[in-house]
N, C-alpha and C positions, 0 to 999 in steps of 0.2 A: 473968408472961411468956406463959402460956397464953392469958390474956385479950387481950393485945396481938396474938397470932397470929390469934385469932378475928376481931378487928376488921380486920386487914389482909386476911383472906380475904373479908370482906364488902365491901371497897372496892377490889377489884382493878380495874385493874392498879396495882401499885406500881412506879413508874418512877424510875430513877436518871437525873438530867438533868445535863448538862455544858454550860456556856456559857463559851467561851474565845476570843471574837472581839475582845475589847478588853483593855486593861490590867487591868480589873477582872474577873478570872476568878471564876466561881461554880459551885457544885455544889449539887444539891438532891435531896430525896426527896419525891415527890408521890404521893398515893394518893387516888383519887376527886377530890373538890374541896378536899382538904386538902394544905397543904405541911407535911410532918412536920418538915422541917429544911432550912435553907439557909445555906450558908457562902459569903461573898463576901470577896475580898481585893483591894484596889486597891494594886498593888505593881509595881515594875519587876523583881522577882525573876523568873527564867526560868520560863515557864509549866510546863515539865516538872517542875521541882523542887516546885512547890506543888500540882499537880493531884492526883497519886495520894495525897499526904498529906491533902489536903482530903476526898477520897472516903472514905478510911479513918476520918477524924475523924467525919464525920456518920453513917457506918454504925455505928461503935462507940457514939456517943452515943444513937442511936435503937435500939440493940440489934438491928440488922438484919444478917442474913447474906445471902450470895449466893443461897441457896436461897429466900429470901423475895422477891427481886426478880423482876419479870416482864418487864422490858425496859429498854434503855438508850437515852436520847435525847441527841442531840448537836446543837449549833448548827453549821450548815454555813457560816455567813457570810452576806454579806460582812463583812470586818473585817480584823484583823491577819493577814497571811499566815502568820507564824510561829505565832501562837496557834491559827489554824484547823488548820494541819497537825498540830500537837502534840495538840490536842484530839481531832481525828478519829482520829489514829493510836492514841491512848490508848483511845478508845471502841471502835474496831475490835478492838484487842487484847483488851480486857475482854469484848467480845461473843463473840469466838471462843473465849476461854479458859473462859467460863462457859456457852456454847451458848445465850445469850440473844439475842432479836431486837434489832436496831438500827434506830432511827428518826431521821430528820434533819429539822431545822426551821431556816428562815432566821432569822438574828439580827434582821433588819428586821421579820419577821413577829412574832417574840417581843416586840420593842419595842412594836409597835402593839397587841398583845394586852393590854398593861399599861394600856390605856385602854378598858375594855370598855363604858363607858356614854357615850362621846363623841358629842355631837350634830353636831360639825363634821367636815370632812375632816381626816384624820390623815396626817401625813408623818413617817416614821421617817428620821432623818438621823444617819449616823455619819461621823466624820472618816476620809477616805480618804487624807489627806496629799496632797502635791503640789498644794495649793490646790484639792482636789476633795472631794466628799462622796459617800458611798453613800446612796441614798434610794429610797423607794417610797411610794406613796399608798394609803390605806385608807379604807373606810367601815364603820361598825358597822351591820349589818343583823340585826335581831332579837337573838339571843344570840351571834352570830358576827361577827368582824371580817374583812372581805373585802378582799383586795388587789385594786386596780383599775388597777395599772400594772405595767410591767416593773421589775426591779431596775435601778437607774441608777447610773452613776458619772459625775458631772457637776460643773461649777463651781457654787458658790452662786448666781452670776448666772443660769446656765442653769436652775437649779432654780426660782428665783423667777419666771422667765418662764412657767412652767407653772402658776402659782398664780393663780387669778382669783376666789377666794372665801375666806371665813374658813377658816383652817387651824390646827390644833394641831401644833406641832413638838415632837419629843422625840428625845433621843439626844445623844451628846457632840458631834456635828457641829452640832446646833442650838445648843448652849451656846457652842461655839467661835466661830461666826459670828452670834451673837445680835444684835449691834449692826448688822451688815449687813442681816440679815433685817428688823429693825425699821425701818431706813431705807427699804428697798425695798417692804416690804409694809404698813407703817403699821398701821392699825387692823385689817387683815385677819389679822394674825398673833397667835397666842396660844402660850404656852410651857407645856409640862407641868411639874409640880412637880419640883424638883431631885432628889428621891429616885428619879425615873424616868429620869434621864439615861442610864443604862447598861442594857444587856440583862441580864435575870435568868434564872438556870437554872430557877427555878420556872415562869416563863412558858413556857420551852421544854418543860418536862415536861408542863404542862397541855395544850399544843397536841399533844404526842405521844400523849396518851391516845386521841384519835380515831384516830390512825394505828394504834395497837396494836389497838384494837377492830375495825378493818377490815383487819387483817393487811397494812398498808401498810409493809412493812419494806424496809430497804436491803440491797443485795447488798454485803457487806463487801469483796468482791474488786474491785468496780468503782466504788464511790462515791468521789467527790472533793469538795473544798470548793467553795462558790460564791464565786468570786473577783470576778466581774463584769468586772473588767479584768485584763489579764495581769500577773503578778508581775514584779518587776525581773529575776529569774533567767530567766524565759521571754523577756523582751525582749532580754536579753543574748545568750541562746542563739540566737534568730532572727537577731540582728545578726551573728553569726559564721557 
């Protein structure tokens, strides 16, 4: 155990990462350029029921205590409104209880970062329901993946109208509308491997390392999810 502690000190920060923007929630422990453990579960079980249990599971299996962890990273969205709220509330509660810094990363940024050597334009695409997708465009520049667009909530048709060059699509929205994208984009479209369909907590954690190193922390009292478009509850409230 002493040897493990020494290794962790040499590869700070040790980040607990939470990705809860889709049906496939995941948690991970990342340290330096290593993913020490990642647990993902594709389930319709309520996010709140599986999240804390998953965190406890990976910490126990890695023999990690809260004293070892240097920060908590959370996916801010866009994605499932319920999943985002539960994920952020859990991360905020843990950060306040442990006095650890909290860092936020977009789920779309995390997806794009899973293609670190892509030579083409990258487009992260998540199902937004209501026949829309959440999306953003990226390019790999050197060792970093740079976002080159706003976060979008658009129809698949509107998204294809913005694509005029070869593009790699990834995300559950890309899978859901794959036939449509093939029809509209033809040879311009490529799809990432199926194992990269959903955002991963490890990608969120690795992106959060730079935030930790630059002290780019969230204010737990003020931070909210990245919804991109209003939730049904907000629309209903404004309608009344």
